[in-house]
C-alpha positions, 0 to 999 in steps of 0.5 A: 785086662781079662780077655773074654773067650765067650761067644754068641752062642755062650751069650744067647744060651745065658739068655736063654738060661735067665728066659727060662725062669722069667718072670724075673724081677728086673731093677733099672738104677744108676750104675756106680761103675759095674761090669756087665754080665754079659759083655764085661764092659764097664757101665759108665757112672751114672749110666742106666744098669739092669740088675736082673735078680735069678734066685740068690744071684744077680745079673747085671746088664748095661742098656745095650745088653739088656736089650738084647735080652729082652728080643732074645726072650721073644724071639722064636728059636732058630729055624722057626 
């Protein structure tokens, strides 16, 4: 089993990079058991997954991480 060594700041940095490219195409569909790019957990088969297209790459997110992504791109930076 892989050990997740990413910190909360790493997660926020990834969200900000994606948000900088906003708007990006997002596709919502049922999962076939993919792993979430953000939290690395397996998305339950049949649950919704969100595929965020960034250039030639696709970031896959489960519902909680996608919600966090949306909140991050509309929230003001810390200290504002």
